C-alpha positions in Angstrom: 0.0 0.0 0.0 1.5 3.4 -1.1 1.4 6.4 1.1 -1.5 8.0 -0.7 -3.7 4.9 -0.4 -2.7 4.6 3.2 -3.7 8.2 3.9 -7.0 7.6 2.0 -7.6 4.5 4.0 -7.0 6.2 7.4 -9.2 9.2 6.4 -12.2 7.0 5.3 -12.1 5.0 8.5 -11.3 7.9 10.9 -13.8 9.6 13.2 -15.7 12.6 11.9 -13.5 14.8 14.3 -10.3 13.4 12.9 -11.6 13.8 9.3 -12.2 17.5 10.0 -8.8 17.7 11.5 -7.2 16.0 8.5 -9.0 18.5 6.1 -7.9 21.4 8.1 -4.3 20.0 8.2 -4.3 19.4 4.4 -5.4 22.9 3.6 -2.9 24.4 6.1 0.1 22.5 4.7 -0.8 23.1 1.1 -1.4 26.8 1.6 1.7 27.2 3.8 4.0 25.5 1.2 2.4 27.4 -1.7 2.9 30.7 0.0 6.4 29.8 0.9 7.3 29.1 -2.7 5.8 32.4 -3.8 7.6 34.2 -1.1 11.0 32.7 -1.9 10.9 33.3 -5.7 8.6 36.3 -6.0 8.7 37.9 -2.6 5.0 37.8 -2.1 3.6 37.1 1.4 0.4 35.2 2.1 -0.8 35.1 -1.5 -3.6 32.7 -0.8 -5.1 34.6 2.1 -7.3 37.0 0.2 -8.7 34.1 -1.9 -9.6 32.0 1.2 -10.5 34.6 3.8 -14.1 35.8 4.2 -14.3 39.6 3.5 -16.6 41.8 5.5 -18.1 43.8 2.6 -21.2 42.5 1.0 -19.9 43.4 -2.5 -16.7 41.4 -2.0 -18.7 38.4 -0.7 -20.8 38.4 -3.9 -17.5 38.3 -5.9 -16.0 35.5 -3.8 -19.0 33.6 -2.5 -16.8 30.4 -1.8 -15.0 32.1 1.0 -18.0 31.5 3.3 -16.8 27.8 3.3 -13.0 28.1 2.6 -12.4 30.4 5.5 -13.6 27.7 8.0 -10.8 25.4 6.9 -8.0 27.8 6.4 -5.2 29.0 8.8 -2.1 31.1 8.1 -0.4 30.7 11.6 0.9 27.8 13.3 -0.4 28.7 16.7 -3.8 29.6 15.3 -4.1 26.2 13.5 -2.7 24.1 16.4 -5.0 25.8 19.1 -8.1 25.4 16.9 -7.3 21.7 16.2 -6.6 21.0 19.8 -10.0 22.4 20.9 -11.7 20.6 17.9 -10.2 17.3 19.0 -11.3 17.8 22.6 -14.8 19.0 21.8 -15.3 16.8 18.8 -14.7 13.6 20.9 -17.3 14.7 23.5 -19.7 15.7 20.7 -19.3 12.3 19.0 -20.5 10.5 22.2 -24.0 12.1 22.0 -24.8 13.0 18.4 -24.8 11.1 15.1 -21.6 10.8 13.1 -22.9 12.9 10.2 -23.9 15.7 12.7 -20.2 16.6 13.2 -19.8 18.0 9.6 -23.2 19.5 9.7 -22.6 21.5 12.9 -19.1 22.5 11.8 -20.1 23.8 8.4 -23.3 25.5 9.5 -21.9 26.8 12.7 -19.1 28.4 10.5 -21.8 29.9 8.2 -23.7 31.4 11.1 -20.5 32.7 12.6 -19.7 34.3 9.2 -23.1 35.9 9.1 -22.8 37.5 12.5 -19.3 38.7 11.6 -20.6 40.4 8.4 -23.6 41.9 10.1 -21.6 43.3 12.9 -18.9 44.7 10.4 -21.5 46.5 8.3 -24.1 47.6 10.9 -22.5 48.2 14.3 -21.4 51.8 14.3 -17.9 51.4 15.7 -17.0 48.9 12.9 -18.7 50.6 9.9 -16.5 52.0 7.2 -13.6 49.6 7.9 -12.6 46.5 6.0 -12.1 43.1 7.8 -11.5 39.6 6.9 -12.3 36.4 8.7 -10.1 33.3 8.7 -9.9 30.0 10.7 -12.0 27.3 12.1 -12.7 29.0 15.5 -16.5 29.7 14.8 -17.1 26.2 13.7 -15.2 24.7 16.6 -17.3 26.8 19.0 -20.4 25.4 17.5 -19.3 21.8 18.2 -18.1 22.7 21.7 -21.4 24.4 22.7 -23.6 21.8 21.1 -21.8 19.2 23.3 -22.1 21.6 26.3 -25.8 22.2 26.0 -26.5 18.4 25.5 -24.3 17.3 28.4 -23.4 20.4 30.6 -22.3 18.5 33.6 -20.1 16.0 32.0 -16.7 16.1 33.8 -13.4 16.5 31.8 -9.8 16.7 33.0 -8.3 20.1 32.1 -4.6 19.7 31.3 -5.0 16.1 32.3 -5.2 17.2 36.0 -8.1 19.4 37.0 -11.5 17.8 36.8 -14.0 20.5 35.6 -17.6 20.4 34.4 -17.8 21.1 30.6 -20.2 24.0 31.1 -17.6 25.9 32.9 -15.1 25.6 30.2 -17.6 26.7 27.6 -18.6 29.6 29.8 -15.0 30.7 30.2 -14.5 30.7 26.5 -17.5 32.8 25.7 -16.7 35.3 28.5 -13.2 35.7 27.1 -14.7 36.3 23.7 -17.1 39.0 25.1 -14.4 40.7 26.9 -11.9 40.7 24.1 -14.2 42.3 21.5 -13.0 45.8 22.5 -9.4 44.7 22.7 -8.3 43.1 19.5 -9.7 40.9 16.6 -13.2 42.0 17.3 -14.6 40.3 14.1 -13.1 37.0 15.1 -14.6 37.1 18.6 -18.0 38.0 17.3 -17.8 35.2 14.9 -17.1 32.8 17.8 -20.3 33.9 19.5 -22.2 33.2 16.3 -20.8 29.7 16.2 -21.7 29.2 19.9 -25.3 30.3 19.2 -25.7 27.9 16.4 -24.3 25.0 18.5 -26.7 25.8 21.4 -29.7 25.9 19.1 -28.7 22.6 17.4 -28.5 20.8 20.7 -31.7 22.3 21.9 -33.5 21.2 18.7 -32.2 17.6 19.0 -33.4 17.6 22.6 -36.9 18.6 21.5 -36.6 21.9 23.5 -36.5 24.0 20.3 -39.2 23.5 17.7 -38.8 24.6 14.1 -42.1 24.9 12.1 -41.8 24.3 8.4 -44.4 26.2 6.4 -46.6 24.0 4.3 -49.3 24.7 1.7 -52.9 23.8 2.6 -52.8 20.8 0.1 -49.6 19.5 1.8 -51.2 19.9 5.3 -54.3 18.0 4.3 -52.3 15.3 2.6 -50.1 14.8 5.8 -53.1 14.7 8.1 -54.8 12.1 5.9 -51.7 10.0 6.0 -51.7 9.9 9.8 -55.3 8.7 9.9 -54.8 5.7 7.5 -54.9 2.2 9.0 -53.6 -0.6 6.8 -55.3 -3.9 7.2 -54.9 -7.4 5.6 -58.3 -9.1 5.2 -59.8 -9.9 8.6 -56.6 -10.6 10.4 -56.3 -7.1 11.8 -53.9 -4.2 11.2 -50.5 -4.8 9.8 -47.6 -3.7 11.9 -45.3 -1.2 10.3 -41.8 -2.1 9.6 -40.6 0.2 12.3 -42.7 -1.4 15.0 -41.6 -4.9 13.9 -38.0 -3.9 14.5 -36.3 -3.5 17.9 -37.5 -0.4 19.6 -35.3 2.6 19.3 -34.2 4.2 22.6 -36.4 7.1 23.7 -35.1 10.5 24.5 -35.9 10.0 28.2 -33.6 6.9 28.3 -30.9 8.8 26.6 -31.2 11.8 28.9 -31.1 9.6 31.9 -27.8 7.9 30.7 -26.3 11.3 30.0 -27.2 12.5 33.5 -25.5 9.3 34.8 -22.4 10.1 32.7 -22.2 13.7 34.0 -22.3 12.4 37.6 -20.4 9.3 37.6 -18.5 9.2 34.3 -18.8 7.0 31.1 -16.9 4.1 32.6 -19.8 3.5 35.2 -22.3 2.7 32.6 -23.5 -0.8 32.2 -23.0 -2.6 28.8 -26.7 -2.2 28.1 -26.6 1.5 28.7 -23.5 1.8 26.5 -25.5 -0.1 23.8 -28.5 2.2 24.1 -26.2 5.3 23.9 -24.4 3.9 20.8 -27.7 3.1 19.1 -29.1 6.5 19.8 -26.0 8.1 18.2 -26.4 6.0 15.0 -30.0 7.1 14.4 
């Protein structure tokens, strides 16, 4: 197996958190080497930055609409990249214990989009920022979305900070958001505002999954009548009574109450204190 095939294999079978880290690492290495070559031979610094960063002006966004996605995976500083990936690894592993696998990419991307939207709105409509040009780069908003989704879903789960101090997840998330709020007037205001946007999306996503936040989808009258008729239909086979649906014939899916009870137990006693049956229930719920 050659190196490329091995990398492809490892990526395909990696967890969603590691896949996101691999993508960020790939973009970071490529952009850094490309910029280095241009600097050495043409004296140009950070050539790719304007093409990948999200601008604050609406007119520039319309010219470069792809930047609303590319900015989420782009870093042009070693510390910036390393810090974001460290938090992504920490938060993503917790997130994966309570949500479906495909949710990691969904929350990462949409959290980044909401972060970008708040950044652009603040840059254009808050008086102190109007008239200036800003750019947004990095995965911080997306990472905050994952961190806060996990925090809202399991706020009391205990983690070891620096491998030593046992702290509840909610206090770590609260510390991050407070630092962002305090830092808005200090430096990188757009970035800190974007972090808040990502955190808001993460909270809303977790509340929606818990059933605490309802989203109504508008339907036409004909669709509404059709759906109501479908709910009232009872399928029968001759005189043998109603036919059971394929869902009821299968093993019952765990209820939200069961999952919440297990999450409460994890937050109080830790994952290792779960029984094998409880671990199976949690695993099945994460695969739905």
